[in-house]
All heavy atoms as a GROMACS GRO file, in nm:
protein
  586
    1MET      N    1   0.191   0.374  -3.548
    1MET     CA    2   0.328   0.382  -3.497
    1MET      C    3   0.325   0.411  -3.347
    1MET      O    4   0.244   0.489  -3.299
    1MET     CB    5   0.403   0.493  -3.572
    1MET     CG    6   0.543   0.516  -3.520
    1MET     SD    7   0.630   0.644  -3.609
    1MET     CE    8   0.760   0.546  -3.677
    2GLU      N    9   0.415   0.348  -3.277
    2GLU     CA   10   0.424   0.369  -3.132
    2GLU      C   11   0.473   0.510  -3.103
    2GLU      O   12   0.555   0.565  -3.175
    2GLU     CB   13   0.524   0.271  -3.071
    2GLU     CG   14   0.483   0.128  -3.075
    2GLU     CD   15   0.590   0.040  -3.014
    2GLU    OE1   16   0.696   0.026  -3.077
    2GLU    OE2   17   0.567  -0.011  -2.905
    3ASN      N   18   0.426   0.566  -2.992
    3ASN     CA   19   0.481   0.695  -2.953
    3ASN      C   20   0.612   0.674  -2.878
    3ASN      O   21   0.649   0.560  -2.844
    3ASN     CB   22   0.378   0.776  -2.873
    3ASN     CG   23   0.348   0.718  -2.736
    3ASN    OD1   24   0.434   0.660  -2.670
    3ASN    ND2   25   0.225   0.735  -2.693
    4LEU      N   26   0.683   0.780  -2.851
    4LEU     CA   27   0.816   0.770  -2.790
    4LEU      C   28   0.812   0.704  -2.653
    4LEU      O   29   0.897   0.621  -2.621
    4LEU     CB   30   0.881   0.909  -2.783
    4LEU     CG   31   1.025   0.911  -2.734
    4LEU    CD1   32   1.115   0.826  -2.823
    4LEU    CD2   33   1.076   1.053  -2.726
    5ALA      N   34   0.713   0.738  -2.571
    5ALA     CA   35   0.704   0.678  -2.436
    5ALA      C   36   0.689   0.526  -2.444
    5ALA      O   37   0.751   0.453  -2.366
    5ALA     CB   38   0.588   0.739  -2.359
    6GLU      N   39   0.612   0.478  -2.540
    6GLU     CA   40   0.595   0.334  -2.557
    6GLU      C   41   0.725   0.268  -2.602
    6GLU      O   42   0.759   0.160  -2.557
    6GLU     CB   43   0.483   0.304  -2.657
    6GLU     CG   44   0.346   0.338  -2.605
    6GLU     CD   45   0.238   0.332  -2.712
    6GLU    OE1   46   0.271   0.337  -2.833
    6GLU    OE2   47   0.121   0.321  -2.675
    7LYS      N   48   0.798   0.335  -2.690
    7LYS     CA   49   0.926   0.282  -2.738
    7LYS      C   50   1.028   0.277  -2.624
    7LYS      O   51   1.103   0.182  -2.610
    7LYS     CB   52   0.979   0.367  -2.853
    7LYS     CG   53   0.901   0.351  -2.980
    7LYS     CD   54   0.959   0.440  -3.089
    7LYS     CE   55   0.878   0.432  -3.216
    7LYS     NZ   56   0.932   0.519  -3.321
    8ILE      N   57   1.031   0.384  -2.543
    8ILE     CA   58   1.122   0.388  -2.428
    8ILE      C   59   1.090   0.275  -2.331
    8ILE      O   60   1.179   0.203  -2.286
    8ILE     CB   61   1.115   0.526  -2.358
    8ILE    CG1   62   1.176   0.635  -2.447
    8ILE    CG2   63   1.183   0.521  -2.221
    8ILE    CD1   64   1.152   0.776  -2.397
    9THR      N   65   0.963   0.261  -2.299
    9THR     CA   66   0.920   0.155  -2.206
    9THR      C   67   0.959   0.018  -2.258
    9THR      O   68   1.015  -0.064  -2.184
    9THR     CB   69   0.768   0.163  -2.183
    9THR    OG1   70   0.737   0.291  -2.127
    9THR    CG2   71   0.721   0.054  -2.090
   10ALA      N   72   0.933  -0.007  -2.385
   10ALA     CA   73   0.964  -0.137  -2.443
   10ALA      C   74   1.114  -0.166  -2.439
   10ALA      O   75   1.157  -0.276  -2.404
   10ALA     CB   76   0.914  -0.144  -2.587
   11ARG      N   77   1.195  -0.066  -2.471
   11ARG     CA   78   1.341  -0.087  -2.473
   11ARG      C   79   1.395  -0.108  -2.332
   11ARG      O   80   1.482  -0.193  -2.310
   11ARG     CB   81   1.412   0.030  -2.542
   11ARG     CG   82   1.557   0.006  -2.567
   11ARG     CD   83   1.576  -0.114  -2.661
   11ARG     NE   84   1.716  -0.139  -2.684
   11ARG     CZ   85   1.780  -0.250  -2.646
   11ARG    NH1   86   1.716  -0.346  -2.584
   11ARG    NH2   87   1.908  -0.265  -2.670
   12LEU      N   88   1.346  -0.032  -2.234
   12LEU     CA   89   1.390  -0.051  -2.096
   12LEU      C   90   1.349  -0.188  -2.044
   12LEU      O   91   1.425  -0.251  -1.970
   12LEU     CB   92   1.336   0.061  -2.006
   12LEU     CG   93   1.402   0.198  -2.025
   12LEU    CD1   94   1.329   0.303  -1.942
   12LEU    CD2   95   1.550   0.194  -1.991
   13GLU      N   96   1.233  -0.235  -2.084
   13GLU     CA   97   1.190  -0.370  -2.044
   13GLU      C   98   1.287  -0.474  -2.098
   13GLU      O   99   1.319  -0.571  -2.030
   13GLU     CB  100   1.047  -0.398  -2.092
   13GLU     CG  101   0.941  -0.326  -2.012
   13GLU     CD  102   0.937  -0.369  -1.866
   13GLU    OE1  103   0.950  -0.488  -1.836
   13GLU    OE2  104   0.920  -0.280  -1.780
   14GLU      N  105   1.335  -0.454  -2.220
   14GLU     CA  106   1.432  -0.547  -2.279
   14GLU      C  107   1.566  -0.543  -2.204
   14GLU      O  108   1.634  -0.645  -2.194
   14GLU     CB  109   1.456  -0.512  -2.426
   14GLU     CG  110   1.337  -0.536  -2.516
   14GLU     CD  111   1.357  -0.479  -2.655
   14GLU    OE1  112   1.461  -0.416  -2.683
   14GLU    OE2  113   1.266  -0.496  -2.739
   15LEU      N  114   1.602  -0.427  -2.153
   15LEU     CA  115   1.732  -0.410  -2.085
   15LEU      C  116   1.730  -0.456  -1.939
   15LEU      O  117   1.836  -0.474  -1.880
   15LEU     CB  118   1.776  -0.264  -2.094
   15LEU     CG  119   1.806  -0.213  -2.235
   15LEU    CD1  120   1.822  -0.062  -2.234
   15LEU    CD2  121   1.930  -0.280  -2.291
   16ARG      N  122   1.613  -0.474  -1.883
   16ARG     CA  123   1.601  -0.512  -1.741
   16ARG      C  124   1.677  -0.640  -1.708
   16ARG      O  125   1.731  -0.653  -1.598
   16ARG     CB  126   1.455  -0.533  -1.703
   16ARG     CG  127   1.378  -0.406  -1.688
   16ARG     CD  128   1.234  -0.433  -1.654
   16ARG     NE  129   1.226  -0.480  -1.516
   16ARG     CZ  130   1.121  -0.538  -1.464
   16ARG    NH1  131   1.014  -0.560  -1.538
   16ARG    NH2  132   1.121  -0.576  -1.339
   17CYS      N  133   1.682  -0.734  -1.800
   17CYS     CA  134   1.746  -0.863  -1.772
   17CYS      C  135   1.893  -0.846  -1.734
   17CYS      O  136   1.947  -0.923  -1.655
   17CYS     CB  137   1.732  -0.958  -1.890
   17CYS     SG  138   1.817  -0.906  -2.039
   18HIS      N  139   1.957  -0.744  -1.788
   18HIS     CA  140   2.099  -0.720  -1.756
   18HIS      C  141   2.114  -0.674  -1.611
   18HIS      O  142   2.208  -0.714  -1.542
   18HIS     CB  143   2.159  -0.618  -1.852
   18HIS     CG  144   2.151  -0.662  -1.995
   18HIS    ND1  145   2.228  -0.764  -2.045
   18HIS    CD2  146   2.074  -0.619  -2.097
   18HIS    CE1  147   2.198  -0.782  -2.173
   18HIS    NE2  148   2.105  -0.696  -2.207
   19LEU      N  149   2.023  -0.592  -1.565
   19LEU     CA  150   2.026  -0.548  -1.425
   19LEU      C  151   1.987  -0.663  -1.333
   19LEU      O  152   2.047  -0.683  -1.227
   19LEU     CB  153   1.932  -0.429  -1.404
   19LEU     CG  154   1.964  -0.302  -1.482
   19LEU    CD1  155   1.856  -0.198  -1.458
   19LEU    CD2  156   2.100  -0.249  -1.449
   20GLN      N  157   1.888  -0.740  -1.374
   20GLN     CA  158   1.841  -0.852  -1.293
   20GLN      C  159   1.949  -0.959  -1.278
   20GLN      O  160   1.957  -1.024  -1.175
   20GLN     CB  161   1.713  -0.911  -1.354
   20GLN     CG  162   1.596  -0.816  -1.341
   20GLN     CD  163   1.475  -0.859  -1.423
   20GLN    OE1  164   1.486  -0.936  -1.518
   20GLN    NE2  165   1.358  -0.806  -1.386
   21ALA      N  166   2.034  -0.973  -1.378
   21ALA     CA  167   2.143  -1.071  -1.370
   21ALA      C  168   2.242  -1.036  -1.260
   21ALA      O  169   2.311  -1.124  -1.207
   21ALA     CB  170   2.215  -1.078  -1.504
   22ASP      N  171   2.247  -0.907  -1.222
   22ASP     CA  172   2.336  -0.862  -1.115
   22ASP      C  173   2.262  -0.840  -0.984
   22ASP      O  174   2.314  -0.776  -0.893
   22ASP     CB  175   2.408  -0.733  -1.157
   22ASP     CG  176   2.512  -0.757  -1.264
   22ASP    OD1  177   2.571  -0.868  -1.266
   22ASP    OD2  178   2.537  -0.665  -1.344
   23GLY      N  179   2.139  -0.887  -0.974
   23GLY     CA  180   2.062  -0.874  -0.850
   23GLY      C  181   1.988  -0.743  -0.838
   23GLY      O  182   1.942  -0.707  -0.730
   24GLY      N  183   1.975  -0.670  -0.947
   24GLY     CA  184   1.906  -0.542  -0.943
   24GLY      C  185   1.783  -0.542  -1.032
   24GLY      O  186   1.742  -0.645  -1.084
   25ASP      N  187   1.728  -0.425  -1.048
   25ASP     CA  188   1.611  -0.408  -1.134
   25ASP      C  189   1.587  -0.259  -1.153
   25ASP      O  190   1.654  -0.176  -1.091
   25ASP     CB  191   1.488  -0.475  -1.073
   25ASP     CG  192   1.384  -0.514  -1.177
   25ASP    OD1  193   1.398  -0.475  -1.294
   25ASP    OD2  194   1.288  -0.584  -1.140
   26LEU      N  195   1.492  -0.227  -1.239
   26LEU     CA  196   1.454  -0.087  -1.259
   26LEU      C  197   1.304  -0.074  -1.255
   26LEU      O  198   1.231  -0.169  -1.280
   26LEU     CB  199   1.512  -0.034  -1.391
   26LEU     CG  200   1.465  -0.096  -1.522
   26LEU    CD1  201   1.332  -0.039  -1.570
   26LEU    CD2  202   1.570  -0.073  -1.629
   27GLU      N  203   1.261   0.046  -1.221
   27GLU     CA  204   1.119   0.079  -1.220
   27GLU      C  205   1.104   0.213  -1.290
   27GLU      O  206   1.170   0.310  -1.253
   27GLU     CB  207   1.067   0.090  -1.077
   27GLU     CG  208   0.925   0.141  -1.067
   27GLU     CD  209   0.883   0.173  -0.924
   27GLU    OE1  210   0.949   0.128  -0.830
   27GLU    OE2  211   0.783   0.246  -0.910
   28ILE      N  212   1.019   0.217  -1.391
   28ILE     CA  213   0.991   0.344  -1.459
   28ILE      C  214   0.888   0.416  -1.374
   28ILE      O  215   0.775   0.369  -1.358
   28ILE     CB  216   0.938   0.320  -1.601
   28ILE    CG1  217   1.041   0.244  -1.685
   28ILE    CG2  218   0.903   0.454  -1.667
   28ILE    CD1  219   0.989   0.193  -1.817
   29VAL      N  220   0.928   0.531  -1.319
   29VAL     CA  221   0.837   0.609  -1.236
   29VAL      C  222   0.746   0.693  -1.325
   29VAL      O  223   0.625   0.698  -1.306
   29VAL     CB  224   0.916   0.698  -1.137
   29VAL    CG1  225   0.823   0.787  -1.058
   29VAL    CG2  226   1.000   0.610  -1.044
   30SER      N  227   0.806   0.760  -1.425
   30SER     CA  228   0.726   0.840  -1.519
   30SER      C  229   0.809   0.870  -1.643
   30SER      O  230   0.932   0.864  -1.641
   30SER     CB  231   0.680   0.971  -1.455
   30SER     OG  232   0.791   1.053  -1.426
   31ILE      N  233   0.738   0.900  -1.749
   31ILE     CA  234   0.801   0.948  -1.872
   31ILE      C  235   0.723   1.072  -1.912
   31ILE      O  236   0.603   1.066  -1.939
   31ILE     CB  237   0.796   0.842  -1.985
   31ILE    CG1  238   0.867   0.714  -1.942
   31ILE    CG2  239   0.856   0.899  -2.112
   31ILE    CD1  240   0.854   0.599  -2.041
   32LYS      N  241   0.794   1.185  -1.914
   32LYS     CA  242   0.732   1.312  -1.953
   32LYS      C  243   0.812   1.368  -2.068
   32LYS      O  244   0.925   1.413  -2.050
   32LYS     CB  245   0.731   1.409  -1.835
   32LYS     CG  246   0.645   1.360  -1.721
   32LYS     CD  247   0.650   1.453  -1.603
   32LYS     CE  248   0.568   1.394  -1.490
   32LYS     NZ  249   0.596   1.457  -1.363
   33GLY      N  250   0.755   1.361  -2.186
   33GLY     CA  251   0.828   1.405  -2.305
   33GLY      C  252   0.947   1.314  -2.328
   33GLY      O  253   0.932   1.194  -2.344
   34LYS      N  254   1.066   1.373  -2.323
   34LYS     CA  255   1.189   1.297  -2.345
   34LYS      C  256   1.267   1.275  -2.215
   34LYS      O  257   1.383   1.237  -2.218
   34LYS     CB  258   1.276   1.368  -2.448
   34LYS     CG  259   1.207   1.373  -2.584
   34LYS     CD  260   1.292   1.443  -2.687
   34LYS     CE  261   1.216   1.450  -2.819
   34LYS     NZ  262   1.296   1.512  -2.923
   35THR      N  263   1.200   1.299  -2.102
   35THR     CA  264   1.263   1.278  -1.971
   35THR      C  265   1.201   1.156  -1.904
   35THR      O  266   1.079   1.148  -1.889
   35THR     CB  267   1.246   1.402  -1.881
   35THR    OG1  268   1.304   1.515  -1.947
   35THR    CG2  269   1.312   1.381  -1.746
   36VAL      N  270   1.288   1.063  -1.866
   36VAL     CA  271   1.245   0.940  -1.801
   36VAL      C  272   1.289   0.947  -1.655
   36VAL      O  273   1.405   0.971  -1.625
   36VAL     CB  274   1.311   0.816  -1.867
   36VAL    CG1  275   1.265   0.688  -1.799
   36VAL    CG2  276   1.284   0.812  -2.016
   37ASN      N  277   1.195   0.930  -1.564
   37ASN     CA  278   1.226   0.921  -1.421
   37ASN      C  279   1.229   0.774  -1.386
   37ASN      O  280   1.128   0.704  -1.404
   37ASN     CB  281   1.123   0.997  -1.338
   37ASN     CG  282   1.136   1.146  -1.357
   37ASN    OD1  283   1.243   1.202  -1.339
   37ASN    ND2  284   1.028   1.210  -1.398
   38LEU      N  285   1.345   0.730  -1.338
   38LEU     CA  286   1.372   0.589  -1.320
   38LEU      C  287   1.422   0.562  -1.179
   38LEU      O  288   1.504   0.636  -1.126
   38LEU     CB  289   1.479   0.548  -1.421
   38LEU     CG  290   1.507   0.402  -1.442
   38LEU    CD1  291   1.393   0.338  -1.520
   38LEU    CD2  292   1.636   0.388  -1.522
   39LYS      N  293   1.372   0.454  -1.120
   39LYS     CA  294   1.420   0.413  -0.988
   39LYS      C  295   1.491   0.280  -1.004
   39LYS      O  296   1.440   0.188  -1.068
   39LYS     CB  297   1.302   0.397  -0.892
   39LYS     CG  298   1.342   0.359  -0.751
   39LYS     CD  299   1.222   0.345  -0.660
   39LYS     CE  300   1.173   0.483  -0.623
   39LYS     NZ  301   1.071   0.480  -0.517
   40LEU      N  302   1.612   0.271  -0.949
   40LEU     CA  303   1.685   0.145  -0.949
   40LEU      C  304   1.654   0.072  -0.820
   40LEU      O  305   1.645   0.131  -0.713
   40LEU     CB  306   1.835   0.170  -0.962
   40LEU     CG  307   1.880   0.234  -1.093
   40LEU    CD1  308   2.030   0.257  -1.092
   40LEU    CD2  309   1.842   0.148  -1.212
   41ARG      N  310   1.638  -0.058  -0.830
   41ARG     CA  311   1.599  -0.141  -0.716
   41ARG      C  312   1.703  -0.249  -0.692
   41ARG      O  313   1.789  -0.275  -0.775
   41ARG     CB  314   1.464  -0.203  -0.741
   41ARG     CG  315   1.354  -0.102  -0.759
   41ARG     CD  316   1.220  -0.166  -0.731
   41ARG     NE  317   1.113  -0.070  -0.721
   41ARG     CZ  318   1.081  -0.004  -0.611
   41ARG    NH1  319   1.148  -0.021  -0.500
   41ARG    NH2  320   0.980   0.081  -0.611
   42GLY      N  321   1.690  -0.315  -0.578
   42GLY     CA  322   1.779  -0.426  -0.544
   42GLY      C  323   1.923  -0.382  -0.535
   42GLY      O  324   1.953  -0.272  -0.487
   43ALA      N  325   2.013  -0.464  -0.584
   43ALA     CA  326   2.156  -0.434  -0.578
   43ALA      C  327   2.190  -0.305  -0.652
   43ALA      O  328   2.282  -0.234  -0.615
   43ALA     CB  329   2.236  -0.550  -0.636
   44CYS      N  330   2.115  -0.274  -0.756
   44CYS     CA  331   2.142  -0.152  -0.834
   44CYS      C  332   2.105  -0.026  -0.757
   44CYS      O  333   2.163   0.079  -0.779
   44CYS     CB  334   2.067  -0.156  -0.966
   44CYS     SG  335   2.125  -0.283  -1.079
   45GLY      N  336   2.008  -0.036  -0.668
   45GLY     CA  337   1.961   0.080  -0.593
   45GLY      C  338   2.066   0.138  -0.501
   45GLY      O  339   2.067   0.258  -0.475
   46CYS      N  340   2.156   0.056  -0.450
   46CYS     CA  341   2.258   0.105  -0.357
   46CYS      C  342   2.399   0.094  -0.415
   46CYS      O  343   2.497   0.115  -0.344
   46CYS     CB  344   2.249   0.030  -0.225
   46CYS     SG  345   2.271  -0.148  -0.242
   47CYS      N  346   2.409   0.062  -0.541
   47CYS     CA  347   2.539   0.044  -0.606
   47CYS      C  348   2.607   0.180  -0.626
   47CYS      O  349   2.543   0.276  -0.671
   47CYS     CB  350   2.521  -0.026  -0.740
   47CYS     SG  351   2.673  -0.041  -0.836
   48PRO      N  352   2.736   0.189  -0.596
   48PRO     CA  353   2.807   0.316  -0.618
   48PRO      C  354   2.821   0.351  -0.766
   48PRO      O  355   2.851   0.465  -0.800
   48PRO     CB  356   2.944   0.293  -0.554
   48PRO     CG  357   2.959   0.146  -0.544
   48PRO     CD  358   2.821   0.088  -0.535
   49HIS      N  359   2.795   0.256  -0.854
   49HIS     CA  360   2.806   0.281  -0.999
   49HIS      C  361   2.670   0.306  -1.063
   49HIS      O  362   2.658   0.305  -1.186
   49HIS     CB  363   2.874   0.162  -1.067
   49HIS     CG  364   3.009   0.133  -1.011
   49HIS    ND1  365   3.116   0.216  -1.026
   49HIS    CD2  366   3.052   0.029  -0.936
   49HIS    CE1  367   3.221   0.165  -0.964
   49HIS    NE2  368   3.184   0.051  -0.908
   50ALA      N  369   2.566   0.330  -0.983
   50ALA     CA  370   2.431   0.346  -1.036
   50ALA      C  371   2.420   0.461  -1.135
   50ALA      O  372   2.356   0.448  -1.239
   50ALA     CB  373   2.332   0.366  -0.921
   51THR      N  374   2.486   0.572  -1.107
   51THR     CA  375   2.481   0.686  -1.198
   51THR      C  376   2.543   0.650  -1.333
   51THR      O  377   2.491   0.687  -1.438
   51THR     CB  378   2.550   0.809  -1.137
   51THR    OG1  379   2.483   0.843  -1.015
   51THR    CG2  380   2.545   0.928  -1.232
   52MET      N  381   2.654   0.577  -1.329
   52MET     CA  382   2.717   0.534  -1.454
   52MET      C  383   2.625   0.437  -1.529
   52MET      O  384   2.616   0.443  -1.652
   52MET     CB  385   2.852   0.469  -1.427
   52MET     CG  386   2.958   0.570  -1.390
   52MET     SD  387   3.124   0.505  -1.360
   52MET     CE  388   3.126   0.343  -1.421
   53THR      N  389   2.558   0.350  -1.457
   53THR     CA  390   2.464   0.257  -1.521
   53THR      C  391   2.356   0.333  -1.594
   53THR      O  392   2.321   0.301  -1.708
   53THR     CB  393   2.400   0.163  -1.416
   53THR    OG1  394   2.502   0.084  -1.356
   53THR    CG2  395   2.294   0.074  -1.478
   54ILE      N  396   2.304   0.437  -1.531
   54ILE     CA  397   2.196   0.515  -1.592
   54ILE      C  398   2.248   0.597  -1.709
   54ILE      O  399   2.196   0.590  -1.819
   54ILE     CB  400   2.128   0.606  -1.487
   54ILE    CG1  401   2.043   0.519  -1.394
   54ILE    CG2  402   2.042   0.712  -1.554
   54ILE    CD1  403   1.978   0.594  -1.281
   55LYS      N  404   2.350   0.677  -1.686
   55LYS     CA  405   2.397   0.772  -1.789
   55LYS      C  406   2.477   0.705  -1.900
   55LYS      O  407   2.454   0.732  -2.017
   55LYS     CB  408   2.479   0.884  -1.724
   55LYS     CG  409   2.400   0.973  -1.632
   55LYS     CD  410   2.291   1.046  -1.707
   55LYS     CE  411   2.209   1.136  -1.615
   55LYS     NZ  412   2.101   1.204  -1.687
   56ASN      N  413   2.573   0.620  -1.865
   56ASN     CA  414   2.659   0.560  -1.966
   56ASN      C  415   2.600   0.432  -2.023
   56ASN      O  416   2.650   0.382  -2.124
   56ASN     CB  417   2.798   0.529  -1.908
   56ASN     CG  418   2.871   0.654  -1.866
   56ASN    OD1  419   2.840   0.763  -1.911
   56ASN    ND2  420   2.967   0.639  -1.779
   57GLY      N  421   2.499   0.380  -1.961
   57GLY     CA  422   2.437   0.256  -2.008
   57GLY      C  423   2.300   0.282  -2.066
   57GLY      O  424   2.283   0.296  -2.187
   58LEU      N  425   2.202   0.290  -1.980
   58LEU     CA  426   2.063   0.300  -2.024
   58LEU      C  427   2.035   0.425  -2.108
   58LEU      O  428   1.977   0.415  -2.216
   58LEU     CB  429   1.970   0.298  -1.901
   58LEU     CG  430   1.980   0.174  -1.812
   58LEU    CD1  431   1.895   0.192  -1.687
   58LEU    CD2  432   1.939   0.049  -1.888
   59GLU      N  433   2.077   0.541  -2.059
   59GLU     CA  434   2.051   0.665  -2.132
   59GLU      C  435   2.122   0.664  -2.268
   59GLU      O  436   2.063   0.703  -2.370
   59GLU     CB  437   2.096   0.786  -2.050
   59GLU     CG  438   2.062   0.919  -2.117
   59GLU     CD  439   2.104   1.037  -2.032
   59GLU    OE1  440   2.220   1.081  -2.046
   59GLU    OE2  441   2.022   1.083  -1.951
   60ARG      N  442   2.244   0.619  -2.272
   60ARG     CA  443   2.320   0.614  -2.398
   60ARG      C  444   2.250   0.525  -2.501
   60ARG      O  445   2.236   0.562  -2.618
   60ARG     CB  446   2.462   0.565  -2.375
   60ARG     CG  447   2.545   0.558  -2.502
   60ARG     CD  448   2.679   0.491  -2.478
   60ARG     NE  449   2.668   0.359  -2.417
   60ARG     CZ  450   2.638   0.246  -2.483
   60ARG    NH1  451   2.613   0.249  -2.611
   60ARG    NH2  452   2.633   0.131  -2.419
   61ILE      N  453   2.202   0.409  -2.455
   61ILE     CA  454   2.132   0.318  -2.546
   61ILE      C  455   2.005   0.382  -2.600
   61ILE      O  456   1.978   0.378  -2.721
   61ILE     CB  457   2.101   0.184  -2.475
   61ILE    CG1  458   2.231   0.108  -2.449
   61ILE    CG2  459   2.003   0.100  -2.557
   61ILE    CD1  460   2.216  -0.010  -2.354
   62LEU      N  461   1.926   0.443  -2.512
   62LEU     CA  462   1.802   0.508  -2.557
   62LEU      C  463   1.831   0.621  -2.654
   62LEU      O  464   1.760   0.638  -2.754
   62LEU     CB  465   1.721   0.559  -2.438
   62LEU     CG  466   1.664   0.454  -2.343
   62LEU    CD1  467   1.588   0.522  -2.230
   62LEU    CD2  468   1.575   0.355  -2.416
   63ARG      N  469   1.935   0.698  -2.626
   63ARG     CA  470   1.971   0.809  -2.716
   63ARG      C  471   2.018   0.757  -2.852
   63ARG      O  472   1.981   0.811  -2.955
   63ARG     CB  473   2.081   0.895  -2.653
   63ARG     CG  474   2.030   0.983  -2.542
   63ARG     CD  475   2.141   1.065  -2.484
   63ARG     NE  476   2.088   1.168  -2.396
   63ARG     CZ  477   2.160   1.266  -2.346
   63ARG    NH1  478   2.289   1.275  -2.372
   63ARG    NH2  479   2.104   1.355  -2.268
   64ASP      N  480   2.101   0.654  -2.850
   64ASP     CA  481   2.152   0.599  -2.976
   64ASP      C  482   2.042   0.536  -3.060
   64ASP      O  483   2.041   0.549  -3.183
   64ASP     CB  484   2.260   0.493  -2.950
   64ASP     CG  485   2.391   0.550  -2.900
   64ASP    OD1  486   2.409   0.674  -2.904
   64ASP    OD2  487   2.476   0.471  -2.854
   65GLU      N  488   1.949   0.467  -2.995
   65GLU     CA  489   1.849   0.390  -3.068
   65GLU      C  490   1.718   0.463  -3.094
   65GLU      O  491   1.650   0.434  -3.193
   65GLU     CB  492   1.819   0.260  -2.993
   65GLU     CG  493   1.939   0.167  -2.986
   65GLU     CD  494   1.911   0.040  -2.911
   65GLU    OE1  495   1.794   0.016  -2.870
   65GLU    OE2  496   2.005  -0.039  -2.892
   66LEU      N  497   1.681   0.556  -3.006
   66LEU     CA  498   1.548   0.617  -3.017
   66LEU      C  499   1.548   0.766  -3.044
   66LEU      O  500   1.480   0.813  -3.135
   66LEU     CB  501   1.466   0.588  -2.891
   66LEU     CG  502   1.445   0.441  -2.855
   66LEU    CD1  503   1.366   0.429  -2.726
   66LEU    CD2  504   1.375   0.368  -2.968
   67ASP      N  505   1.620   0.844  -2.961
   67ASP     CA  506   1.619   0.989  -2.976
   67ASP      C  507   1.736   1.047  -2.898
   67ASP      O  508   1.752   1.019  -2.780
   67ASP     CB  509   1.488   1.046  -2.922
   67ASP     CG  510   1.470   1.195  -2.952
   67ASP    OD1  511   1.557   1.274  -2.911
   67ASP    OD2  512   1.370   1.231  -3.014
   68PRO      N  513   1.819   1.130  -2.962
   68PRO     CA  514   1.939   1.182  -2.895
   68PRO      C  515   1.912   1.281  -2.781
   68PRO      O  516   2.002   1.319  -2.709
   68PRO     CB  517   2.016   1.251  -3.008
   68PRO     CG  518   1.917   1.276  -3.115
   68PRO     CD  519   1.811   1.170  -3.102
   69GLU      N  520   1.786   1.321  -2.764
   69GLU     CA  521   1.752   1.418  -2.658
   69GLU      C  522   1.692   1.354  -2.533
   69GLU      O  523   1.656   1.422  -2.439
   69GLU     CB  524   1.656   1.523  -2.714
   69GLU     CG  525   1.720   1.607  -2.825
   69GLU     CD  526   1.624   1.708  -2.884
   69GLU    OE1  527   1.510   1.718  -2.836
   69GLU    OE2  528   1.666   1.776  -2.978
   70ILE      N  529   1.682   1.221  -2.530
   70ILE     CA  530   1.627   1.153  -2.413
   70ILE      C  531   1.723   1.169  -2.294
   70ILE      O  532   1.844   1.156  -2.309
   70ILE     CB  533   1.606   1.002  -2.442
   70ILE    CG1  534   1.495   0.985  -2.544
   70ILE    CG2  535   1.574   0.926  -2.313
   70ILE    CD1  536   1.479   0.842  -2.594
   71THR      N  537   1.666   1.198  -2.179
   71THR     CA  538   1.746   1.201  -2.056
   71THR      C  539   1.678   1.112  -1.952
   71THR      O  540   1.556   1.102  -1.948
   71THR     CB  541   1.760   1.344  -1.997
   71THR    OG1  542   1.631   1.396  -1.973
   71THR    CG2  543   1.835   1.436  -2.091
   72ILE      N  544   1.761   1.050  -1.870
   72ILE     CA  545   1.709   0.968  -1.760
   72ILE      C  546   1.751   1.035  -1.630
   72ILE      O  547   1.868   1.064  -1.609
   72ILE     CB  548   1.762   0.824  -1.765
   72ILE    CG1  549   1.716   0.754  -1.892
   72ILE    CG2  550   1.714   0.747  -1.641
   72ILE    CD1  551   1.766   0.610  -1.905
   73GLU      N  552   1.655   1.057  -1.544
   73GLU     CA  553   1.679   1.113  -1.411
   73GLU      C  554   1.652   1.003  -1.310
   73GLU      O  555   1.550   0.934  -1.317
   73GLU     CB  556   1.586   1.234  -1.384
   73GLU     CG  557   1.603   1.349  -1.481
   73GLU     CD  558   1.740   1.415  -1.472
   73GLU    OE1  559   1.798   1.415  -1.362
   73GLU    OE2  560   1.788   1.466  -1.574
   74ARG      N  561   1.744   0.990  -1.217
   74ARG     CA  562   1.729   0.888  -1.114
   74ARG      C  563   1.639   0.939  -1.002
   74ARG      O  564   1.657   1.047  -0.949
   74ARG     CB  565   1.866   0.851  -1.057
   74ARG     CG  566   1.860   0.740  -0.956
   74ARG     CD  567   1.997   0.700  -0.910
   74ARG     NE  568   1.988   0.594  -0.811
   74ARG     CZ  569   2.087   0.559  -0.733
   74ARG    NH1  570   2.204   0.618  -0.743
   74ARG    NH2  571   2.070   0.461  -0.645
   75VAL      N  572   1.543   0.858  -0.965
   75VAL     CA  573   1.451   0.887  -0.854
   75VAL      C  574   1.494   0.797  -0.738
   75VAL      O  575   1.518   0.678  -0.756
   75VAL     CB  576   1.305   0.856  -0.894
   75VAL    CG1  577   1.213   0.874  -0.776
   75VAL    CG2  578   1.264   0.942  -1.010
   76MET      N  579   1.508   0.854  -0.621
   76MET     CA  580   1.550   0.776  -0.504
   76MET      C  581   1.430   0.722  -0.430
   76MET      O  582   1.323   0.763  -0.437
   76MET     CB  583   1.633   0.862  -0.410
   76MET     CG  584   1.758   0.917  -0.475
   76MET     SD  585   1.868   0.794  -0.540
   76MET     CE  586   1.960   0.751  -0.399
   0.00000   0.00000   0.00000
């Protein structure tokens, strides 16, 4: 069975296409336990809605699908 970090990585890789469609992208900086450090790139990196993308989008999906205690922290 995959560990949680592998599941998080795989799911974020699947979600990247949505960011890329808007001219952005994501980079996983690190995963420590249930905390994901994530950097947004391209259009997403300077978007005023980046926090909403992380918290209401990516983090919500990971919590719903993998573990309710996962948190994503944005790295600049």
